[in-house]
C-alpha positions in Angstrom: 0.0 0.0 0.0 1.2 3.5 -0.6 0.5 6.8 -2.4 -0.5 7.1 -6.0 2.3 6.4 -8.5 3.2 8.5 -11.5 5.6 7.7 -14.3 7.1 10.0 -16.9 7.5 8.6 -20.4 8.7 9.8 -23.9 9.2 8.0 -27.2 11.9 8.2 -29.7 9.5 8.1 -32.7 5.8 8.7 -33.4 3.9 5.5 -32.7 0.8 4.0 -31.1 1.4 3.0 -27.5 -0.8 0.7 -25.4 -0.6 1.0 -21.6 -2.1 -1.7 -19.4 -2.2 -1.6 -15.6 -3.4 -4.7 -13.7 -4.0 -4.4 -9.9 -2.7 -7.5 -8.1 -3.9 -6.7 -4.5 -7.6 -6.7 -4.8 -8.0 -2.9 -5.3 -10.0 -0.8 -7.7 -7.3 1.4 -9.4 -7.6 3.8 -12.3 -5.1 4.5 -15.1 -4.7 8.1 -16.2 -2.6 9.8 -18.8 -1.6 13.5 -18.8 0.5 15.5 -21.1 3.0 18.1 -19.9 1.3 19.5 -16.7 -1.4 17.9 -14.7 -3.4 18.7 -11.6 -5.9 16.8 -9.4 -8.6 17.8 -11.9 -9.5 15.2 -14.5 -10.2 18.1 -16.8 -6.4 18.1 -17.4 -6.4 14.4 -18.1 -5.8 13.3 -21.7 -7.2 9.8 -21.2 -8.6 7.8 -18.3 -9.5 4.1 -17.8 -11.5 3.2 -14.8 -13.8 0.2 -14.9 -14.7 0.6 -11.2 -14.0 -3.1 -10.5 -11.3 -4.5 -8.2 -8.4 -6.3 -10.0 -9.7 -5.1 -13.4 -7.1 -4.4 -16.1 -7.2 -0.7 -17.2 -6.0 0.0 -20.7 -5.2 3.2 -22.6 -4.0 3.5 -26.2 -2.6 6.7 -27.6 -0.8 8.0 -30.6 2.5 9.2 -29.0 4.4 12.1 -30.5 8.2 11.7 -30.4 9.9 13.6 -27.7 6.6 14.6 -26.0 6.6 14.0 -22.2 3.6 12.1 -20.9 2.7 11.4 -17.3 1.1 8.0 -16.5 -0.7 7.9 -13.2 -2.0 4.9 -11.3 -4.7 6.3 -9.0 -6.1 4.6 -5.9 -9.8 4.8 -5.0 -11.1 6.1 -1.7 -14.8 5.7 -0.9 -14.9 6.9 2.7 -11.4 8.3 3.2 -9.7 11.4 1.9 -8.1 10.8 -1.5 -5.8 9.6 -2.7 -6.5 6.0 -1.8 -3.9 3.2 -1.8 -2.4 2.3 -5.2 -0.7 -0.9 -5.1 0.4 -3.5 -5.8 0.0 -3.5 -9.6 1.7 -4.4 -12.9 2.1 -1.8 -15.6 3.0 -2.8 -19.1 3.7 -0.3 -22.0 4.0 -1.7 -25.5 4.3 0.0 -28.9 5.3 -0.7 -32.5 8.0 1.4 -34.2 9.2 3.3 -31.1 11.1 2.9 -27.9 10.8 4.7 -24.6 13.5 7.3 -24.0 15.1 6.8 -21.5 14.4 3.1 -21.7 13.4 2.8 -18.0 10.3 4.4 -16.6 10.9 7.5 -14.4 8.8 6.8 -11.3 7.7 9.1 -8.5 5.0 9.0 -5.8 2.2 11.5 -5.3 1.6 12.6 -1.7 
């Protein structure tokens, strides 16, 4: 258990990316994608996937523009508590054709 998690990604070429996040701890998590700057308002969010079901895989597909910074957020749900709720554990997979993430590893940071 812990705070929401965010990842910064860029690609080396224009391509279609698929992001899939699967909770593995019985939680209802959402997957969100922001470009450049984001806030707690979903109005800033480029894409969101939230089935509202525990352990449900959330998927986002996007046409990534080379060199553009995107922020991928795994968001925990809180029904009776103050957000954010717990956001783990989970598996996050990013796949694409014709491009690579730059840098290759995800840059991860927590949101308090």
